[in-house]
C-alpha positions in Angstrom: -0.1 0.0 0.2 2.9 2.3 0.7 4.0 1.9 -2.9 0.8 3.8 -4.0 0.9 6.9 -1.8 2.6 10.0 -3.1 3.8 10.8 0.4 5.9 8.6 2.0 3.6 8.3 5.0 2.5 5.0 6.1 -1.1 3.9 5.2 -3.8 4.5 7.6 -6.4 2.1 8.4 -8.9 4.1 6.3 -6.5 3.8 3.5 -6.2 0.2 3.5 -10.2 -0.1 3.9 -10.5 1.9 0.8 -8.3 -0.6 -1.3 -9.9 -3.6 -3.1 -8.3 -6.4 -4.7 -9.6 -6.0 -8.3 -12.2 -8.4 -9.0 -11.4 -9.0 -12.7 -7.6 -9.4 -11.9 -5.7 -12.4 -10.6 -3.0 -12.6 -8.1 -0.1 -14.1 -9.8 3.2 -15.5 -8.2 6.8 -15.1 -9.1 9.8 -16.9 -8.7 12.6 -14.2 -9.1 13.0 -10.5 -8.0 15.4 -7.9 -8.8 16.6 -5.5 -6.3 18.6 -2.5 -7.7 21.0 -0.9 -5.0 24.0 1.4 -5.1 27.4 0.1 -3.9 30.0 1.9 -1.6 31.6 3.5 -4.3 28.4 5.0 -5.9 28.1 2.1 -8.9 24.6 0.9 -9.7 24.2 -2.9 -9.4 21.3 -5.3 -9.0 20.7 -8.6 -7.0 18.3 -11.3 -8.5 16.6 -13.0 -5.7 15.3 -16.5 -6.5 13.0 -18.4 -4.3 14.6 -21.5 -5.1 18.2 -20.8 -5.0 19.1 -17.3 -3.0 15.6 -16.4 -1.2 17.4 -14.5 1.6 17.1 -10.7 2.1 17.9 -7.8 4.3 15.9 -4.8 5.3 16.7 -1.8 7.6 16.1 -2.8 11.3 13.2 -0.8 12.7 14.1 2.5 14.3 13.4 1.3 17.7 15.8 -1.6 17.4 19.3 -0.7 18.1 20.7 -4.4 18.5 21.4 -4.8 14.9 21.2 -2.4 12.0 19.6 -4.9 9.7 16.6 -7.2 9.9 16.9 -10.5 7.9 14.3 -12.8 6.2 13.7 -15.6 3.7 11.2 -15.1 1.1 8.4 -17.5 1.0 6.8 -16.0 -1.9 6.5 -13.0 -4.3 2.9 -12.0 -5.4 1.4 -9.3 -7.9 -1.8 -8.2 -6.7 -4.3 -6.0 -9.0 -5.7 -3.5 -6.8 -8.2 -0.6 -7.0 -7.9 2.5 -4.6 -11.0 4.2 -3.9 -9.8 6.8 -1.2 -9.3 10.5 -1.5 -5.4 10.7 -1.2 -3.2 11.5 -3.9 -1.6 8.1 -5.2 1.3 7.5 -7.7 -0.5 6.3 -11.1 -3.9 5.3 -11.9 -6.6 4.1 -9.3 -6.4 0.6 -10.8 -2.8 -0.9 -10.9 -0.7 -3.9 -9.8 1.5 -3.8 -6.7 4.3 -6.4 -5.6 4.1 -8.0 -2.2 6.8 -10.1 -0.7 5.8 -12.8 2.1 8.8 -12.9 4.2 9.7 -15.5 7.2 12.1 -13.6 9.4 15.2 -14.7 11.2 16.5 -13.1 14.4 19.9 -12.8 15.9 20.9 -15.8 17.9 21.1 -14.3 21.3 23.9 -16.7 22.6 26.3 -15.8 19.9 28.5 -12.9 20.3 29.4 -11.2 17.1 30.8 -8.4 15.4 34.4 -6.7 15.1 35.0 -6.9 18.7 34.5 -10.5 18.8 35.7 -11.2 15.4 32.8 -13.2 14.4 30.1 -13.0 11.7 26.4 -12.6 12.8 24.4 -16.0 13.6 20.6 -16.1 12.9 17.9 -18.4 13.6 14.4 -18.4 12.7 11.7 -16.6 14.6 9.6 -19.1 16.5 6.5 -20.2 14.6 4.6 -20.2 18.1 4.4 -16.2 17.7 2.2 -16.1 14.5 2.6 -12.5 14.6 6.4 -12.1 14.2 7.6 -15.1 12.2 6.2 -13.8 9.1 5.0 -10.6 7.4 4.3 -9.0 4.1 6.4 -6.1 2.7 7.0 -4.0 -0.2 9.8 -4.8 -2.6 11.0 -1.0 -1.9 11.8 -2.1 1.7 14.4 -4.7 0.4 17.9 -3.3 0.8 19.7 -6.2 -1.2 20.0 -10.1 -1.4 21.8 -11.7 1.6 23.9 -14.8 1.5 23.4 -16.9 4.5 25.6 -20.1 5.2 23.9 -23.1 7.1 25.7 -23.6 10.6 25.9 -27.5 10.0 27.3 -28.2 13.5 24.0 -27.5 14.9 21.9 -29.8 12.6 18.3 -29.5 11.1 15.4 -28.2 12.8 12.6 -30.3 14.0 9.8 -30.5 11.7 7.6 -27.3 11.7 4.1 -27.8 12.9 2.2 -26.8 9.6 -0.3 -28.8 7.6 1.3 -30.6 4.7 -1.1 -28.8 2.3 0.1 -25.3 3.4 1.4 -23.1 0.9 4.9 -22.4 3.0 5.5 -26.0 3.9 7.8 -26.2 0.9 10.3 -23.7 2.6 9.8 -25.1 6.2 11.5 -28.4 5.3 15.0 -29.1 6.0 15.9 -25.7 7.5 19.0 -25.4 9.7 18.7 -24.3 13.4 21.3 -21.5 12.7 22.7 -19.6 9.7 25.5 -17.2 9.5 25.5 -14.1 7.4 28.1 -13.9 4.9 29.7 -10.4 5.1 
């Protein structure tokens, strides 16, 4: 929704209620996403995020979180949603358009692992517990993604226990054979 608004304010509840999924359109899924970014030497580059081979991303951490500058996640799916905005706020483009939405499963820093330059160790991540349904996944805009991330499975800690999701769940293909911990390659 924030992709539509001219001012970069967060959408209000009214904005969301005045947005419908277009009845004539079809929600489509994609397997890849291209993220453009600027390197440290001001060159333009892009990352291709593939759901099967390279699904991990990083976004800026929330302003109130000072523990780590980034938040890491694994893409579950990429959607294109046809919408119709009926509100009164000024938007980019026509009232009917397609927006992209990313479904992300979040990592969290491992609290038992000391990392950073002072410890000469790279960050170690674990998935947010699926018990906390409000925190383990989220829908975000592609504009929130800073770039792709290369995570390395920490094989010393084995695979996770099977996740408590039904076999017919759409996300089950990404919840099998996950490792307990991952290192962020820097």
